C-alpha positions as CSV (number, residue, x, y, z in Angstrom):
1,X,33.8,-5.0,11.9
2,X,37.3,-6.2,12.7
3,X,40.2,-4.0,12.0
4,X,42.8,-5.2,9.5
5,X,46.4,-4.1,9.6
6,X,48.0,-3.1,6.3
7,X,44.9,-1.7,4.6
8,X,44.7,2.0,4.3
9,X,41.3,3.6,5.6
10,X,41.7,1.0,8.6
11,X,42.7,2.2,12.1
12,X,46.1,0.1,12.9
13,X,45.6,-2.8,15.6
14,X,46.8,-1.6,19.0
15,X,50.4,-2.6,19.9
16,X,50.8,-4.8,23.0
17,X,51.9,-2.9,26.1
18,X,55.3,-2.9,27.3
19,X,54.8,-3.4,30.9
20,X,52.6,-5.6,33.2
21,X,51.4,-2.4,35.0
22,X,50.0,-1.2,31.8
23,X,48.6,-4.6,30.8
24,X,46.8,-4.5,33.9
25,X,45.4,-1.0,33.7
26,X,41.7,-1.1,33.3
27,X,41.8,2.5,32.2
28,X,44.4,1.9,29.6
29,X,42.7,-1.1,28.2
30,X,39.3,0.5,27.9
31,X,40.8,3.3,25.8
32,X,42.1,0.7,23.6
33,X,39.2,-1.3,23.3
34,X,37.5,1.9,22.0
35,X,39.9,1.5,18.9
36,X,39.5,-2.3,18.9
37,X,37.8,-5.1,20.7
38,X,40.7,-7.3,19.9
39,X,43.0,-5.2,22.6
40,X,41.5,-7.7,25.2
41,X,44.0,-10.2,23.9
42,X,47.0,-7.9,25.6
43,X,45.1,-7.2,28.8
44,X,46.1,-9.2,32.1
45,X,44.4,-12.5,33.2
46,X,42.6,-10.3,35.9
47,X,41.0,-8.1,33.2
48,X,40.3,-10.9,31.1
49,X,38.1,-12.2,33.8
50,X,36.1,-8.9,34.5
51,X,32.5,-8.8,33.1
52,X,32.3,-5.2,32.3
53,X,35.4,-5.3,30.5
54,X,35.1,-8.4,28.4
55,X,31.4,-7.2,27.6
56,X,32.5,-3.8,26.1
57,X,35.3,-5.6,24.3
58,X,33.1,-8.5,22.8
59,X,30.0,-5.8,22.0
60,X,32.5,-4.4,19.9
61,X,34.5,-6.9,18.5
62,X,32.8,-10.3,18.5
63,X,36.1,-12.4,18.2
64,X,37.5,-10.7,21.3
65,X,35.0,-12.9,23.6
66,X,38.0,-15.6,22.3
67,X,40.5,-13.9,24.8
68,X,38.2,-13.8,27.6
69,X,38.7,-16.0,30.7
70,X,37.2,-19.6,30.2
71,X,34.9,-18.9,33.2
72,X,33.2,-16.1,31.4
73,X,32.9,-17.9,28.2
74,X,31.2,-20.9,29.7
75,X,28.9,-18.5,31.8
76,X,25.4,-19.0,30.3
77,X,24.0,-15.9,31.8
78,X,26.8,-13.7,30.6
79,X,26.9,-15.0,27.5
80,X,23.1,-14.8,26.5
81,X,23.3,-11.1,28.0
82,X,26.1,-10.5,25.6
83,X,24.3,-12.0,22.6
84,X,21.7,-9.4,22.7
85,X,24.3,-6.8,21.6
86,X,26.5,-8.9,19.4
87,X,25.0,-12.3,18.1
88,X,28.4,-13.2,16.4
89,X,29.9,-13.6,19.8
90,X,27.9,-17.3,19.8
91,X,30.9,-18.6,17.5
92,X,33.5,-17.8,20.4
93,X,31.7,-19.3,23.4
94,X,33.3,-21.8,25.3
95,X,33.2,-25.6,24.4
96,X,31.2,-26.7,27.4
97,X,28.6,-24.2,26.8
98,X,28.3,-24.9,22.9
99,X,27.5,-28.4,23.9
100,X,24.7,-27.6,26.4
101,X,21.6,-28.3,24.5
102,X,19.4,-26.1,26.5
103,X,21.6,-23.2,25.9
104,X,21.3,-23.7,22.1
105,X,17.6,-24.0,22.1
106,X,17.4,-20.9,24.4
107,X,19.6,-18.8,22.1
108,X,18.0,-20.1,18.9
109,X,14.4,-19.7,20.1
110,X,14.6,-16.4,22.0
111,X,17.3,-14.3,20.5
112,X,18.7,-15.4,17.4
113,X,16.9,-18.0,15.1
114,X,19.2,-16.9,12.1
115,X,22.2,-18.4,14.1
116,X,20.7,-21.7,13.3
117,X,21.8,-21.9,9.7
118,X,25.4,-21.4,10.9
119,X,25.5,-24.2,13.1
120,X,27.4,-27.4,12.2
121,X,25.6,-30.3,10.5
122,X,25.4,-32.4,13.5
123,X,23.5,-29.5,15.5
124,X,21.2,-28.7,12.8
125,X,20.4,-32.8,12.5
126,X,19.0,-32.3,16.4
127,X,15.1,-32.4,16.1
128,X,14.5,-30.3,19.4
129,X,16.9,-27.7,18.2
130,X,15.5,-27.7,14.8
131,X,11.9,-27.3,16.2
132,X,12.7,-24.3,18.2
133,X,14.2,-22.8,14.9
134,X,11.2,-23.4,13.0
135,X,9.0,-22.2,15.8
136,X,10.9,-18.7,15.7
137,X,10.8,-18.6,11.8
138,X,9.1,-21.4,9.8
139,X,11.5,-20.6,7.0
140,X,14.6,-22.1,8.9
141,X,13.2,-25.5,7.8
142,X,15.2,-25.2,4.5
143,X,18.4,-25.3,6.8
144,X,17.6,-28.5,8.6
145,X,19.1,-31.7,7.6
146,X,17.6,-34.0,5.0
147,X,16.5,-36.3,7.7
148,X,14.4,-33.6,9.5
149,X,13.1,-32.5,6.3
150,X,11.4,-35.8,6.2
151,X,10.0,-35.5,9.7
152,X,6.0,-35.3,9.6
153,X,5.6,-33.4,12.8
154,X,8.3,-30.8,12.1
155,X,7.4,-30.3,8.6
156,X,3.4,-30.0,9.7
157,X,4.6,-27.1,11.8
158,X,6.9,-25.4,9.1
159,X,3.9,-25.7,6.4
160,X,1.0,-24.7,8.7
161,X,2.8,-21.5,9.3
162,X,4.0,-21.0,5.8
163,X,2.6,-23.0,2.7
164,X,5.4,-22.2,0.7
165,X,7.9,-24.3,2.9
166,X,6.4,-27.2,1.0
167,X,9.1,-26.8,-1.6
168,X,11.8,-27.7,0.9
169,X,10.4,-31.0,2.4
170,X,10.8,-34.4,1.0
171,X,9.0,-36.2,-1.8
172,X,7.5,-38.7,0.7
173,X,5.5,-35.9,2.7
174,X,4.5,-34.1,-0.5
175,X,2.2,-37.4,-0.9
176,X,1.0,-37.1,2.5
177,X,-2.7,-36.1,2.8
178,X,-2.3,-34.5,6.3
179,X,0.8,-32.3,5.3
180,X,-1.5,-30.9,2.3
181,X,-4.6,-30.4,4.5
182,X,-2.2,-28.4,6.9
183,X,-0.9,-26.2,4.2
184,X,-4.5,-25.4,3.2
185,X,-5.5,-24.7,6.8
186,X,-2.7,-22.0,7.0
187,X,-3.3,-18.3,7.3
188,X,-1.0,-17.4,4.9
189,X,-1.9,-17.4,1.0
190,X,-1.1,-20.6,-0.9
191,X,-0.6,-20.0,-4.5
192,X,-1.0,-22.3,-7.5
193,X,2.8,-23.0,-7.6
194,X,2.9,-24.2,-4.0
195,X,-0.3,-26.4,-4.6
196,X,1.4,-28.0,-7.7
197,X,4.1,-29.3,-5.4
198,X,1.9,-31.9,-4.1
199,X,1.4,-35.0,-5.8
200,X,-1.6,-35.9,-8.0
201,X,-3.0,-38.4,-5.7
202,X,-3.2,-35.7,-2.9
203,X,-4.6,-33.1,-5.2
204,X,-7.3,-35.1,-6.3
205,X,-8.5,-35.9,-2.8
206,X,-11.9,-34.1,-2.5
207,X,-11.1,-32.6,1.0
208,X,-7.6,-31.2,-0.1
209,X,-8.9,-29.9,-3.4
210,X,-12.0,-28.2,-1.6
211,X,-9.8,-26.5,0.8
212,X,-7.2,-25.6,-1.7
213,X,-9.7,-24.0,-4.1
214,X,-11.4,-21.9,-1.3
215,X,-8.2,-20.4,-0.1
216,X,-6.8,-20.0,-3.7
217,X,-9.4,-20.1,-6.5
218,X,-6.9,-20.6,-9.3
219,X,-6.0,-24.0,-7.7
220,X,-9.1,-25.3,-9.5
221,X,-7.0,-26.2,-12.5
222,X,-5.3,-28.8,-10.4
223,X,-8.1,-30.5,-8.8
224,X,-10.1,-33.7,-9.8
225,X,-12.7,-33.4,-12.9
226,X,-15.3,-34.5,-10.4
227,X,-14.7,-31.3,-8.3
228,X,-14.7,-29.1,-11.3
229,X,-17.7,-30.5,-12.4
230,X,-19.7,-30.0,-8.9
231,X,-22.2,-26.9,-9.3
232,X,-22.7,-26.5,-5.7
233,X,-19.0,-26.1,-4.9
234,X,-18.4,-23.9,-7.8
235,X,-21.3,-21.4,-6.6
236,X,-19.5,-21.4,-2.9
237,X,-16.3,-20.1,-4.3
238,X,-16.1,-16.6,-3.0
239,X,-12.9,-14.6,-4.0
240,X,-13.9,-11.0,-2.6
241,X,-11.3,-11.2,0.0
242,X,-8.7,-13.1,-1.7
243,X,-5.9,-12.5,-4.3
244,X,-7.1,-14.4,-7.1
245,X,-10.2,-15.3,-8.9
246,X,-11.8,-18.3,-10.6
247,X,-10.6,-19.4,-14.1
248,X,-13.8,-20.4,-16.0
249,X,-11.9,-22.5,-18.4
250,X,-10.9,-24.9,-15.6
251,X,-14.8,-25.5,-15.1
252,X,-16.4,-28.4,-16.5
253,X,-17.8,-27.8,-20.1
254,X,-21.4,-28.8,-18.7
255,X,-21.2,-26.0,-16.1
256,X,-19.9,-23.5,-18.6
257,X,-23.4,-23.8,-20.4
258,X,-25.1,-23.2,-16.9
259,X,-26.3,-19.3,-16.7
260,X,-26.1,-19.6,-12.8
261,X,-22.4,-20.6,-12.8
262,X,-21.3,-18.2,-15.6
263,X,-22.9,-15.3,-13.6
264,X,-21.3,-16.4,-10.5
265,X,-18.0,-16.7,-12.0
266,X,-18.2,-13.5,-13.7
267,X,-18.3,-11.6,-10.2
268,X,-15.1,-13.7,-9.5
269,X,-13.2,-14.4,-12.4
270,X,-9.6,-14.5,-13.2
271,X,-8.1,-13.9,-16.7
272,X,-10.7,-13.9,-19.4
273,X,-14.4,-14.9,-19.2
274,X,-16.3,-14.3,-22.2
275,X,-13.4,-15.9,-24.5
276,X,-14.1,-19.1,-22.8
277,X,-18.3,-19.3,-23.0
278,X,-20.7,-19.9,-25.7
279,X,-22.0,-16.9,-28.1
280,X,-25.0,-17.2,-26.3
281,X,-23.6,-15.8,-23.1
282,X,-21.2,-13.1,-25.3
283,X,-24.8,-11.6,-26.1
284,X,-26.4,-12.0,-22.5
285,X,-26.4,-8.6,-21.1
286,X,-26.4,-9.4,-17.5
287,X,-23.2,-11.6,-18.2
288,X,-21.5,-9.0,-20.0
289,X,-22.1,-6.3,-17.5
290,X,-20.7,-8.1,-14.8
291,X,-17.7,-9.1,-16.9
292,X,-16.8,-5.7,-18.1
293,X,-17.4,-4.0,-14.5
294,X,-14.6,-6.3,-13.7
295,X,-12.3,-5.9,-16.5
296,X,-12.7,-3.8,-19.2
297,X,-10.9,-5.7,-21.7
298,X,-13.8,-8.2,-21.8
299,X,-15.4,-6.0,-24.2
300,X,-13.3,-7.5,-27.0
301,X,-15.5,-10.7,-26.7
302,X,-18.6,-9.4,-26.1
303,X,-21.4,-9.4,-29.1
304,X,-21.4,-6.7,-31.7
305,X,-24.9,-5.6,-30.4
306,X,-23.7,-5.2,-26.8
307,X,-20.6,-3.5,-27.8
308,X,-22.8,-0.6,-28.7
309,X,-25.0,-1.0,-25.6
310,X,-25.2,2.2,-23.4
311,X,-25.2,0.4,-19.9
312,X,-22.5,-1.9,-21.0
313,X,-20.0,1.2,-22.2
314,X,-20.8,2.9,-18.7
315,X,-20.2,-0.1,-16.8
316,X,-16.8,-0.7,-18.6
317,X,-15.8,3.0,-18.0
318,X,-16.4,2.2,-14.2
319,X,-12.9,0.4,-14.7
320,X,-11.2,3.4,-15.6
321,X,-10.6,6.0,-18.9
322,X,-8.3,4.3,-21.1
323,X,-7.7,4.3,-24.7
324,X,-8.9,0.7,-24.9
325,X,-12.3,2.2,-23.6
326,X,-12.2,5.2,-26.1
327,X,-11.8,2.9,-29.2
328,X,-15.1,1.0,-28.4
329,X,-17.2,4.5,-28.3
330,X,-18.2,5.0,-31.8
331,X,-19.1,8.3,-33.5
332,X,-22.9,7.5,-32.9
333,X,-22.3,7.2,-29.1
334,X,-20.1,10.4,-29.0
335,X,-23.2,12.2,-30.3
336,X,-25.2,11.0,-27.4
337,X,-26.0,13.9,-25.0
338,X,-27.3,11.9,-22.1
339,X,-24.7,9.1,-22.6
340,X,-21.7,11.6,-22.6
341,X,-23.3,13.4,-19.6
342,X,-23.3,10.2,-17.5
343,X,-19.8,9.3,-18.9
344,X,-18.3,12.6,-17.6
345,X,-19.9,12.0,-14.4
346,X,-18.1,8.6,-13.8
347,X,-14.7,9.7,-15.4
348,X,-14.7,13.3,-16.4
349,X,-11.8,12.7,-18.8
350,X,-14.5,11.3,-21.1
351,X,-14.6,15.2,-22.1
352,X,-11.8,14.4,-24.4
353,X,-13.9,12.3,-27.0
354,X,-16.9,14.6,-27.1
355,X,-18.3,15.2,-30.4
356,X,-18.0,18.8,-31.7
357,X,-21.7,19.2,-31.5
358,X,-21.6,18.8,-28.0
359,X,-18.7,20.7,-26.8
360,X,-20.3,24.2,-26.5
361,X,-23.6,22.5,-25.0
362,X,-24.4,24.4,-21.7
363,X,-25.4,21.2,-19.7
364,X,-22.4,19.3,-20.8
365,X,-20.2,22.2,-19.5
366,X,-21.9,22.6,-16.4
367,X,-21.6,18.9,-15.8
368,X,-17.8,19.2,-16.2
369,X,-17.6,22.1,-13.6
370,X,-19.3,20.1,-11.1
371,X,-17.6,16.9,-11.7
372,X,-14.3,18.6,-11.6
373,X,-13.7,22.4,-11.0
374,X,-10.0,22.5,-12.1
375,X,-10.4,21.1,-15.4
376,X,-11.2,23.5,-18.5
377,X,-14.4,23.3,-20.2
378,X,-13.7,22.5,-24.1
379,X,-14.8,25.9,-24.9
380,X,-11.7,28.6,-25.1
381,X,-12.0,31.8,-23.4
382,X,-11.9,33.8,-26.6
383,X,-14.5,31.7,-28.2
384,X,-17.8,34.3,-28.4
385,X,-19.8,31.1,-26.9
386,X,-17.8,31.2,-23.6
387,X,-19.8,34.1,-22.3
388,X,-22.9,32.4,-22.6
389,X,-22.1,29.4,-20.9
390,X,-20.7,31.1,-17.9
391,X,-23.9,33.1,-17.8
392,X,-26.1,29.9,-17.9
393,X,-23.8,28.1,-15.4
394,X,-24.2,31.1,-12.9
395,X,-27.8,31.0,-13.1
396,X,-27.9,27.0,-12.5
397,X,-24.9,26.8,-10.0
398,X,-23.1,30.0,-8.9
399,X,-21.4,28.4,-6.2
400,X,-19.6,25.7,-8.6
401,X,-19.1,28.5,-11.1
402,X,-17.2,30.7,-9.2
403,X,-15.0,28.1,-7.9
404,X,-14.1,27.1,-11.6
405,X,-13.4,30.6,-12.5
406,X,-11.1,30.9,-9.3
407,X,-9.4,27.6,-10.3
408,X,-8.9,28.7,-14.0
409,X,-7.7,32.3,-13.1
410,X,-10.7,33.7,-15.0
411,X,-10.1,37.3,-13.8
412,X,-12.3,39.2,-16.2
413,X,-15.5,37.0,-15.6
414,X,-14.9,37.2,-11.6
415,X,-14.7,40.9,-11.8
416,X,-17.7,41.4,-13.6
417,X,-20.0,39.5,-11.0
418,X,-21.8,41.3,-8.3
419,X,-19.5,41.0,-5.4
420,X,-22.3,39.9,-2.9
421,X,-23.0,37.0,-5.1
422,X,-19.2,36.1,-4.6
423,X,-19.2,36.7,-0.9
424,X,-22.4,34.4,-0.2
425,X,-20.6,31.8,-2.1
426,X,-17.3,32.2,-0.1
427,X,-19.3,32.2,3.0
428,X,-20.7,28.5,2.1
429,X,-17.2,27.4,1.4
430,X,-15.6,28.8,4.4
431,X,-18.3,27.1,6.7
432,X,-18.3,23.6,5.0
433,X,-15.9,21.7,6.8
434,X,-15.7,18.7,4.5
435,X,-14.4,21.2,1.6
436,X,-10.9,20.6,0.3
437,X,-8.4,23.2,1.6
438,X,-7.1,23.9,-1.9
439,X,-10.5,24.7,-3.1
440,X,-11.3,26.7,0.0
441,X,-7.9,28.8,-0.8
442,X,-9.2,29.3,-4.5
443,X,-12.4,30.7,-2.8
444,X,-10.5,33.3,-1.0
445,X,-8.6,34.2,-4.0
446,X,-11.7,34.9,-5.8
447,X,-12.6,37.6,-3.6
448,X,-9.5,39.5,-4.1
449,X,-9.7,39.0,-8.0
450,X,-13.3,40.4,-8.3
451,X,-12.7,43.6,-5.7
452,X,-14.2,46.4,-7.8
453,X,-11.7,49.4,-8.0
454,X,-12.9,52.3,-5.7
455,X,-15.4,50.3,-3.8
456,X,-13.0,48.3,-2.0
457,X,-13.9,49.4,1.5
458,X,-17.6,48.8,1.0
459,X,-16.9,45.6,-0.6
460,X,-14.9,44.0,2.5
461,X,-17.4,45.4,4.9
462,X,-20.2,43.7,2.9
463,X,-17.9,40.5,2.7
464,X,-16.9,40.3,6.4
465,X,-20.4,41.1,7.5
466,X,-21.4,37.8,5.7
467,X,-19.0,35.4,8.0
468,X,-19.6,34.4,11.6
469,X,-16.0,33.6,12.9
470,X,-13.4,36.5,12.7
471,X,-10.5,33.9,12.2
472,X,-10.4,33.4,8.3
473,X,-11.0,37.2,7.9
474,X,-7.8,37.8,9.8
475,X,-6.1,34.9,7.9
476,X,-7.0,36.5,4.8
477,X,-6.0,40.0,5.6
478,X,-2.4,38.5,6.4
479,X,-2.2,36.8,3.4
480,X,-3.0,39.5,0.6
481,X,-1.6,42.9,0.3
482,X,-4.4,44.3,-1.6
483,X,-6.3,44.3,1.5
484,X,-7.3,48.2,2.2
485,X,-5.9,49.4,5.3
486,X,-8.9,51.1,7.0
487,X,-8.5,54.4,9.0
488,X,-9.7,54.3,12.7
489,X,-12.2,54.0,14.0
490,X,-13.7,51.8,11.2
491,X,-15.2,48.6,12.5
492,X,-16.3,45.7,10.4
493,X,-20.2,45.4,11.1
494,X,-21.3,42.3,13.2
495,X,-17.6,41.6,14.2
496,X,-16.3,44.2,16.4
497,X,-12.9,44.5,14.4
498,X,-11.0,47.6,14.2
499,X,-7.8,47.7,12.1
500,X,-4.6,49.9,12.7
501,X,-3.2,51.7,9.9
502,X,0.5,51.2,10.7
503,X,0.4,47.6,11.8
504,X,-2.4,46.3,10.1
505,X,-3.8,43.7,12.8
506,X,-7.0,43.5,15.0
507,X,-7.4,45.3,18.0
């Protein structure tokens, strides 16, 4: 940014040198240019014509090019090189170069398309120059003159690159079928608002409507009634790789009573489905299952019979555990053991709505541990039933149970376990490459918590003899101060590790 005099915080403009010798000194000028490129105006004619000096001054302050020699300001190669470092210098090039159309096209197309918007109206009315700007960035069609926004070739290029440019084109071209087809063929997404800009005559054209709906399904709202009533066309709409879905309220009334169509739309719908179909489909399990699996709120419009259906409730849960889903699970369903076990396996938060009769159920608690060992079972530690639940879980799945106890810092339960049982679980965890590092860390933590006092040496020898690689053992030793320092020449079996008393590192 150029320096301005008289403002606090700005460096003062360099004062003019007093002698011709100083004005012709390149060293002095370069020092002045470090403060402001405008120092070039006080240089001698020789220095104003020197490329490297002018390049340095204009790179720092674009306006400095104004004081360069006429030869440099009209030198195309020099100016193009300068524009790569400071695009604003374009507005200070020589008059002859500014009138050079090939130079302008090269600048706009290759270097700086943003300069196009700052050109004069006469320059922006040049079709070749505007075409270069649109090729570089289609959005610059908005800065072209009104005459060029009515040029079919230029507009087709801009709309094909980005359909949103339809909002900048003339009304005559919005009524042009070929322009509409170009927008539909674009790789970019064309939304409903963009399609609505075309005239009704174009939107009701079968080819245009077909391409528009296949690209953006919600455009079905604006196409002809003939297309909305075409069963084969509706069944061809696939929105799996698209942003929007099909709105069934814009399908004809005849097709809304066709189960094939309703089932297809249920897999691809947008908005609400069951609210716009007959009571027959609201009570159809196949349709409702598809609808609620895509959108949980469709439960609102399902029949009373299906709102209590086990499969429908579980299908809706796939969309996430929400207060909305919770409201549809009545007291009878909350007492259903198999239903709640399946619900917990889908979303462990389903434990929040367990009936009191199921909270202490052994199988339910074990399922919770297996789904997420970090969450606490609904039976507190001080509850007399807690010990029985842990005992059952250890018999059924000792690996998961030990991880659960470690994650929840249940030191007393860990300490009561046989240390070899823990060691085998740790061995399996350390050898599993897919286990989360956080869980592996908690398994290591479990070893130290359940170390029996007075049996530490025997415990560690047994634990480490189960492991095949010495690396995790040394890592554990370095991380925990509770590790017993063994007197030489104690060696861990099967590993060949001896620990020094004074240092505590392997030899």
